[in-house]
C-alpha positions as CSV (number, residue, x, y, z in Angstrom):
1,M,-36.3,182.7,58.5
2,T,-37.3,180.2,55.8
3,S,-33.8,179.0,54.8
4,K,-30.3,179.1,56.2
5,W,-27.7,180.3,53.8
6,Y,-24.8,180.8,56.3
7,S,-22.5,178.7,58.6
8,N,-23.4,178.1,62.2
9,I,-22.5,181.5,63.7
10,V,-21.1,180.1,66.9
11,D,-18.6,178.0,64.8
12,V,-17.1,181.1,63.1
13,I,-17.7,184.0,65.4
14,D,-14.3,183.8,67.1
15,D,-12.7,184.4,63.7
16,A,-15.2,187.1,62.7
17,T,-15.6,190.9,62.8
18,I,-19.2,191.8,63.7
19,V,-20.8,194.8,62.1
20,F,-24.3,196.1,63.3
21,D,-26.2,198.5,61.1
22,T,-27.8,201.4,62.9
23,S,-31.2,200.0,63.3
24,A,-29.9,196.7,64.7
25,L,-27.8,198.5,67.2
26,L,-30.7,200.7,68.3
27,N,-32.8,197.5,69.0
28,V,-31.3,197.5,72.5
29,Y,-33.8,200.3,73.3
30,R,-36.8,198.9,71.5
31,Y,-38.0,195.9,73.4
32,S,-39.3,195.1,76.9
33,L,-36.9,195.8,79.8
34,V,-36.0,192.1,80.3
35,N,-35.4,191.4,76.6
36,S,-33.6,194.7,76.0
37,K,-31.2,193.7,78.8
38,R,-30.6,190.3,77.1
39,I,-29.8,192.0,73.8
40,L,-27.3,194.3,75.5
41,N,-25.7,191.2,77.2
42,H,-25.3,189.5,73.8
43,I,-23.7,192.6,72.3
44,Q,-21.4,193.1,75.2
45,K,-20.4,189.4,75.1
46,Y,-18.8,189.9,71.7
47,E,-17.6,193.5,72.2
48,D,-14.1,192.6,71.2
49,N,-15.3,191.5,67.8
50,L,-17.3,194.6,67.0
51,W,-16.4,197.2,64.4
52,I,-18.6,200.4,63.8
53,P,-18.7,202.0,60.4
54,A,-18.5,205.8,60.5
55,Q,-21.9,205.9,58.8
56,V,-23.4,203.9,61.6
57,K,-22.1,206.4,64.2
58,K,-23.5,209.3,62.2
59,E,-27.0,207.7,61.9
60,F,-26.9,206.5,65.5
61,N,-26.2,210.0,66.8
62,N,-29.1,211.3,64.6
63,N,-31.6,208.7,65.7
64,Q,-30.8,207.7,69.3
65,E,-33.1,210.3,70.9
66,N,-36.0,209.2,68.7
67,V,-35.7,205.6,69.9
68,R,-34.7,205.7,73.6
69,S,-37.6,206.2,75.9
70,V,-36.0,207.5,79.1
71,N,-39.4,209.0,80.2
72,L,-41.4,205.9,79.4
73,Y,-42.9,205.7,82.9
74,K,-43.2,209.5,83.4
75,N,-46.8,210.6,84.2
76,L,-48.1,207.1,83.3
77,D,-50.7,207.3,86.0
78,K,-51.9,210.7,84.8
79,K,-52.1,209.5,81.2
80,L,-54.1,206.4,82.2
81,S,-56.4,208.4,84.5
82,K,-57.0,210.8,81.6
83,H,-58.1,207.9,79.4
84,V,-60.5,206.7,82.2
85,E,-61.9,210.3,82.5
86,T,-62.4,210.6,78.7
87,K,-64.3,207.3,78.5
88,R,-66.4,208.2,81.5
89,D,-67.4,211.5,79.9
90,E,-68.2,209.8,76.6
91,L,-70.4,207.3,78.3
92,L,-72.2,210.0,80.3
93,V,-73.0,211.9,77.1
94,Q,-74.5,208.7,75.6
95,L,-76.4,208.0,78.8
96,S,-78.0,211.4,78.8
97,E,-79.8,210.5,75.5
98,Y,-81.4,207.5,77.2
99,E,-82.1,209.5,80.4
100,K,-84.5,211.7,78.4
101,K,-86.7,208.7,77.8
102,R,-87.1,208.2,81.5
103,F,-86.3,204.5,81.9
104,S,-87.1,203.3,85.4
105,G,-84.1,203.0,87.7
106,F,-81.8,204.8,85.2
107,T,-80.5,207.3,87.7
108,E,-79.4,204.5,90.0
109,L,-77.7,202.8,87.0
110,K,-75.9,206.0,86.2
111,R,-74.7,206.4,89.8
112,K,-73.3,202.8,89.9
113,L,-71.4,203.3,86.6
114,E,-69.9,206.6,87.9
115,A,-68.8,204.7,91.0
116,K,-67.1,202.0,88.9
117,F,-65.1,204.8,87.0
118,S,-64.0,206.2,90.3
119,E,-62.9,202.7,91.3
120,M,-60.9,202.4,88.0
121,D,-59.1,205.7,88.8
122,T,-58.1,204.3,92.2
123,I,-56.8,201.2,90.5
124,V,-54.7,203.3,88.1
125,K,-53.1,205.3,91.0
126,G,-52.4,202.0,92.8
127,Y,-50.6,200.7,89.7
128,K,-48.1,203.5,89.9
129,T,-47.1,202.4,93.3
130,E,-46.8,198.8,92.2
131,I,-44.4,199.6,89.4
132,S,-42.3,202.2,91.2
133,E,-39.4,199.7,91.6
134,E,-39.6,198.8,87.9
135,T,-39.5,202.5,87.1
136,G,-36.2,202.9,88.9
137,V,-34.7,199.7,87.3
138,Y,-35.7,201.0,83.8
139,K,-33.9,204.3,84.4
140,D,-30.8,202.5,85.6
141,F,-30.9,200.3,82.5
142,I,-31.2,203.2,80.1
143,E,-28.2,204.8,81.8
144,E,-26.3,201.5,81.4
145,V,-27.1,201.3,77.7
146,D,-26.2,205.0,77.1
147,S,-22.9,204.5,78.9
148,F,-22.0,201.4,76.9
149,L,-23.0,202.8,73.5
150,S,-21.4,206.2,74.2
151,S,-18.1,204.4,75.0
152,L,-18.4,202.3,71.9
153,M,-19.1,205.2,69.6
154,N,-16.1,207.1,70.9
155,S,-13.7,204.2,70.8
156,E,-11.1,203.1,68.2
157,K,-13.7,200.6,67.0
158,V,-15.3,203.3,64.9
159,G,-14.0,203.4,61.3
160,E,-13.0,206.3,59.2
161,E,-15.3,208.4,57.1
162,L,-14.9,208.4,53.3
163,N,-12.8,211.3,52.2
164,F,-14.3,213.9,49.9
165,I,-13.0,212.3,46.6
166,E,-14.3,208.8,47.8
167,L,-17.7,210.3,48.7
168,L,-18.1,211.9,45.3
169,E,-17.3,208.6,43.6
170,V,-19.9,206.8,45.8
171,L,-22.5,209.4,45.0
172,K,-22.0,209.1,41.2
173,E,-22.0,205.3,41.5
174,G,-25.1,205.5,43.6
175,E,-27.1,207.3,41.0
176,L,-26.3,204.6,38.5
177,R,-26.9,201.7,40.9
178,Y,-30.3,203.2,42.0
179,K,-31.3,203.7,38.4
180,Y,-31.0,200.0,37.7
181,K,-32.0,198.9,41.2
182,L,-28.7,197.4,42.1
183,P,-28.3,196.9,45.8
184,P,-27.9,198.2,48.4
185,G,-29.9,201.2,49.2
186,Y,-32.1,201.9,46.2
187,E,-35.2,201.4,48.4
188,D,-34.2,204.8,50.0
189,A,-34.1,206.6,46.7
190,T,-36.9,209.0,47.7
191,K,-34.9,210.3,50.7
192,D,-33.5,213.8,50.5
193,G,-29.9,214.7,49.6
194,I,-27.0,212.5,50.6
195,D,-29.2,210.6,53.1
196,K,-30.6,208.5,50.3
197,F,-27.1,207.0,49.8
198,G,-26.6,206.1,53.5
199,D,-26.8,202.3,52.9
200,L,-24.4,202.5,50.0
201,I,-21.9,204.5,52.0
202,F,-22.3,202.0,54.9
203,W,-21.6,199.2,52.4
204,K,-18.6,200.8,50.9
205,Q,-17.1,201.4,54.4
206,I,-17.5,197.7,55.1
207,L,-15.8,196.8,51.8
208,N,-12.9,199.1,52.6
209,K,-12.5,197.8,56.1
210,S,-12.5,194.2,55.0
211,S,-9.1,194.7,53.3
212,N,-7.5,195.6,56.7
213,I,-8.7,193.0,59.1
214,E,-7.2,189.6,59.9
215,N,-10.5,187.8,60.6
216,K,-11.7,185.5,57.9
217,Y,-15.4,186.3,58.4
218,I,-17.4,189.5,58.4
219,I,-20.8,189.1,60.0
220,L,-23.1,192.0,59.0
221,V,-26.1,192.1,61.3
222,T,-29.0,194.2,60.0
223,S,-32.6,195.0,60.8
224,D,-33.2,196.2,57.2
225,V,-34.7,193.3,55.3
226,K,-36.0,195.3,52.4
227,P,-35.5,193.9,48.8
228,D,-32.3,196.0,48.3
229,W,-30.6,193.7,50.9
230,F,-32.4,190.4,50.7
231,Q,-34.1,188.1,48.2
232,K,-37.6,187.2,49.3
233,N,-40.2,184.6,48.3
234,N,-43.8,185.2,47.2
235,K,-44.8,185.3,50.9
236,N,-42.4,188.2,51.6
237,E,-40.2,185.9,53.6
238,V,-36.4,186.4,53.6
239,M,-34.6,183.7,51.6
240,N,-31.0,184.9,51.3
241,P,-28.9,188.1,50.8
242,R,-28.9,189.7,47.3
243,E,-26.4,187.8,45.1
244,E,-25.0,191.1,43.8
245,L,-23.8,192.0,47.3
246,L,-22.1,188.7,47.8
247,S,-20.5,188.8,44.4
248,E,-19.2,192.3,44.9
249,F,-17.6,191.3,48.2
250,N,-16.1,188.1,46.9
251,Q,-14.5,189.8,43.9
252,L,-12.7,192.3,46.2
253,H,-11.9,189.8,49.0
254,T,-11.3,186.3,47.7
255,E,-9.9,185.0,51.0
256,K,-12.7,186.2,53.2
257,Q,-16.4,185.5,53.6
258,I,-19.3,187.9,54.4
259,I,-22.4,186.7,56.2
260,I,-25.3,189.1,55.9
261,I,-27.9,188.1,58.5
262,P,-31.1,189.6,59.9
263,F,-30.8,190.7,63.5
264,E,-33.4,188.2,64.8
265,D,-31.6,185.3,63.2
266,F,-28.2,186.4,64.6
267,I,-29.7,186.5,68.1
268,E,-31.2,183.1,67.6
269,E,-27.8,181.7,66.4
270,I,-26.0,182.9,69.6
271,S,-28.8,182.2,72.0
272,D,-29.0,179.3,74.5
273,F,-32.3,177.5,73.8
274,S,-32.3,175.9,77.2
275,D,-32.4,179.3,78.8
276,N,-36.0,180.5,79.2
277,S,-35.0,184.2,79.1
278,D,-33.4,183.6,75.6
279,R,-36.5,181.7,74.5
280,D,-38.7,184.7,75.5
281,L,-36.4,187.1,73.8
282,L,-36.6,185.2,70.5
283,L,-40.4,185.0,70.7
284,E,-40.6,188.8,71.1
285,L,-38.0,189.5,68.4
286,R,-39.9,187.4,65.9
287,T,-43.4,188.7,66.7
288,N,-43.5,191.5,64.1
289,N,-42.4,189.2,61.2
290,L,-44.7,186.5,62.4
291,I,-47.8,188.8,62.4
292,K,-46.9,190.0,58.9
293,R,-47.2,186.3,57.7
294,L,-50.7,185.9,59.0
295,P,-53.5,186.0,56.3
296,Q,-54.8,189.6,56.2
297,D,-58.2,188.4,54.8
298,L,-59.0,186.8,58.2
299,F,-58.4,190.1,60.0
300,E,-60.7,191.7,57.4
301,K,-63.4,189.2,58.2
302,M,-63.0,190.1,61.9
303,V,-63.6,193.8,61.1
304,E,-66.6,193.0,58.8
305,K,-68.2,190.9,61.6
306,K,-67.8,193.8,64.1
307,L,-69.1,196.4,61.6
308,K,-72.4,194.4,61.4
309,S,-73.0,195.0,65.1
310,V,-72.5,198.8,64.8
311,D,-75.6,201.1,65.0
312,V,-75.5,203.3,61.9
313,N,-77.6,205.9,63.7
314,E,-75.0,206.3,66.4
315,I,-72.3,206.8,63.7
316,F,-74.6,209.5,62.1
317,K,-75.1,211.3,65.4
318,K,-71.4,211.4,66.3
319,T,-70.6,212.6,62.8
320,L,-73.2,215.4,63.0
321,K,-71.9,216.5,66.4
322,K,-68.3,216.8,65.1
323,A,-69.3,218.5,61.8
324,N,-68.5,222.1,60.8
325,G,-71.0,224.4,59.2
326,Y,-70.0,223.4,55.6
327,E,-70.3,219.7,56.3
328,R,-73.5,220.0,58.4
329,K,-75.6,221.1,55.5
330,Y,-74.9,217.8,53.7
331,I,-75.1,215.6,56.8
332,Q,-78.5,217.0,57.9
333,T,-80.0,216.2,54.6
334,L,-78.6,212.6,54.4
335,S,-81.2,210.1,53.3
336,D,-79.2,207.1,52.3
337,I,-76.3,205.5,54.3
338,S,-74.9,202.4,52.6
339,H,-73.2,199.4,54.1
340,P,-69.6,200.3,55.1
341,V,-66.6,199.6,52.8
342,I,-63.2,198.8,54.3
343,E,-60.7,201.2,52.8
344,T,-57.5,200.0,54.5
345,I,-56.6,197.7,57.3
346,S,-53.4,197.4,59.4
347,V,-52.3,195.0,62.1
348,N,-49.8,196.1,64.7
349,N,-48.1,194.2,67.5
350,N,-49.1,195.5,70.9
351,G,-47.1,193.1,73.1
352,I,-46.4,189.5,73.9
353,R,-46.9,187.4,77.1
354,V,-45.4,184.0,77.7
355,D,-47.3,181.8,80.2
356,E,-46.5,178.3,81.3
357,N,-47.7,176.5,78.2
358,E,-48.7,179.2,75.7
359,V,-47.8,182.5,74.1
360,I,-50.3,185.3,74.0
361,Y,-49.9,187.9,71.3
362,S,-51.7,191.2,71.8
363,L,-52.6,192.9,68.5
364,K,-54.3,196.2,67.4
365,V,-56.2,195.8,64.2
366,T,-57.1,199.2,62.7
367,A,-59.5,199.6,59.8
368,E,-60.4,202.7,57.9
369,C,-64.0,202.4,56.9
370,E,-66.4,204.4,54.7
371,Y,-70.2,204.6,54.8
372,P,-71.2,205.9,51.4
373,T,-73.9,208.5,51.6
374,A,-76.4,210.4,49.5
375,S,-77.9,213.8,50.5
376,Y,-81.0,215.1,48.7
377,N,-81.6,218.8,48.5
378,S,-84.0,220.3,45.9
379,S,-82.7,219.2,42.5
380,V,-79.3,218.2,43.6
381,I,-78.1,214.8,45.0
382,S,-74.8,215.0,46.8
383,Y,-72.6,211.9,47.1
384,G,-70.1,211.6,50.0
385,G,-69.1,209.4,52.8
386,I,-68.9,209.1,56.5
387,Y,-65.4,207.9,57.4
388,T,-64.6,206.2,60.6
389,E,-61.8,204.2,62.2
390,L,-62.5,200.8,63.8
391,T,-59.9,199.5,66.2
392,L,-60.0,195.9,67.5
393,S,-58.0,194.6,70.4
394,V,-57.1,191.0,69.5
395,E,-55.4,188.2,71.4
396,L,-53.9,185.3,69.6
397,K,-53.0,182.1,71.5
398,R,-50.1,179.9,70.5
399,K,-49.0,176.7,72.2
400,L,-45.5,177.0,73.4
401,E,-44.4,173.8,71.6
402,D,-45.9,174.9,68.3
403,N,-43.4,176.3,65.7
404,E,-44.4,179.3,63.6
405,L,-45.7,177.3,60.6
406,T,-48.0,175.2,62.9
407,F,-49.3,178.4,64.6
408,I,-50.0,180.0,61.2
409,K,-51.8,176.8,60.1
410,N,-53.9,176.9,63.2
411,F,-54.7,180.5,62.7
412,K,-56.0,179.8,59.2
413,E,-58.0,176.6,60.0
414,N,-59.1,177.0,63.7
415,T,-59.5,180.8,63.9
416,P,-62.1,180.8,66.8
417,D,-59.8,178.6,68.9
418,V,-56.8,181.0,68.3
419,V,-58.4,184.4,68.2
420,T,-60.2,186.4,70.9
421,I,-61.4,190.0,70.3
422,T,-61.3,191.5,73.8
423,H,-62.9,194.9,72.8
424,F,-63.3,197.4,70.0
425,I,-63.9,201.1,69.5
426,L,-65.2,203.2,66.7
427,D,-63.8,206.6,66.5
428,K,-62.7,209.6,64.3
429,E,-66.0,209.9,62.5
430,H,-66.0,212.6,59.8
431,Y,-67.9,213.5,56.6
432,I,-66.2,214.0,53.3
433,W,-68.2,215.4,50.4
434,G,-67.6,213.7,47.1
435,S,-69.6,215.1,44.2
436,D,-73.0,216.7,43.3
437,D,-75.3,215.4,40.6
438,D,-78.1,217.7,39.3
439,Q,-79.0,215.4,36.4
440,F,-81.2,212.9,38.3
441,V,-84.3,215.2,38.2
442,K,-86.6,214.3,35.4
443,D,-89.8,216.1,36.3
444,E,-91.6,217.7,39.3
445,D,-92.6,214.4,40.7
446,D,-89.0,213.5,41.3
447,V,-88.4,216.7,43.2
448,I,-91.3,215.8,45.5
449,E,-89.9,212.3,46.1
450,T,-86.4,213.4,47.0
451,D,-86.7,216.8,48.7
452,V,-85.9,216.8,52.4
453,Y,-88.7,218.7,54.2
454,T,-87.8,218.0,57.8
455,T,-85.3,216.1,60.0
456,C,-85.8,213.1,62.3
457,P,-85.9,214.2,65.9
458,D,-84.1,211.0,67.0
459,C,-81.1,210.6,64.7
460,G,-81.2,214.0,62.9
461,R,-81.2,212.4,59.4
462,G,-83.1,214.3,56.7
463,I,-86.6,213.1,56.0
464,N,-88.2,213.0,52.5
465,N,-90.9,210.9,50.9
466,N,-88.5,208.0,50.5
467,N,-87.7,207.5,54.2
468,D,-90.6,209.1,56.0
469,A,-92.0,206.6,58.6
470,G,-95.2,208.6,58.8
471,N,-94.9,209.2,62.5
472,G,-92.5,212.2,62.6
473,F,-89.5,209.9,62.5
474,C,-87.4,208.4,59.7
475,I,-87.8,204.7,58.8
476,H,-84.4,204.1,60.5
477,C,-85.8,205.2,63.9
478,P,-89.3,203.7,64.3
479,Q,-91.0,205.0,67.4
């Protein structure tokens, strides 16, 4: 939140009708067990003030099963053991390449590594026993949430649906509003059928209900902060609700006031800052928005730094191994592999941990990368690329007393003190052919220079006069 456009919620909430949109209501399923419980407690505290639009009930019933994770802990140990097994197999395959070169003591090294993987499997199985109590608590909590929300959705607190004539009028109005990007809902214009008008139907139901309630305030709590609900600044931060929405409401209800507020801000308003559990809840709720505000170029620099440490030959070998027959003919004749280009990059929140004096954010930074390539075969040069996905596991440290602006400033100016890359993986290698060019040959000498006449026994790359090391290997694999 960058500005506060509303009254103190605790000062007006007793004279308010509270309306949650579908996504905000489903947040009770989305967070850690402790914080989801706190969210449920906050909702239950103001149950008497709640009103549920019919559109919210419809969307809730359609999406509840996609959000609730009743089987979150099911087979967790088997899944983790499978990850350990997969990584063990990958390492053993790589080790077999070195084993061929008969390094001294290598067999003993291999035995010790296999023992460590067996130890990891034992640790995983022990973890299942450690969290058995938590598993039971989580299932009980989900049942508690289900019971509360089911009771709510089948109570008199749910409003009436629009009748057929009203619905037709909304659909006609929606086409016009979306054409001129008048809020709300035009960001959903690409959805199919009536679903694209869900936000507008929801809004119309609120406007209708507001004529029939005694409370002065309507507090609309939403997890939808797209531009068809909120005005944003050039940093993509929410500034205030769209003026068109406030104007429309005020014209219809001159004696009432609507407060449109993001879910995180609502929880902050009704929370007790002296309560550590509320503090931890707010930190988790704000994590996603905070991460979005961090400079993406600094994450790109992290990726670039890691890419420099990657062995291109290993990328080539893994790509060749995964290739089908069509791709293989291009990969085997590769002569040039250029420096990688970062195609896309995304940063996702993996969790948050609050210690005594600091907050640790765990992030997953994923980058789609391309290694541009050239394959030479007779008079044809084929351009393409080896594509791979680089994933970094990143930890960010924030002092508990630092506000978000201070943390962002420290991230920009003191990146090494804030950021730790715990590990990274390179995966999903594949080759994509781009185009052929048969115009580069000028005379017979060019053909001699570029023709691939054998392959490197170490990396499998095609060898021609341009990259022949003169010892049976390519220049990228000097022996």
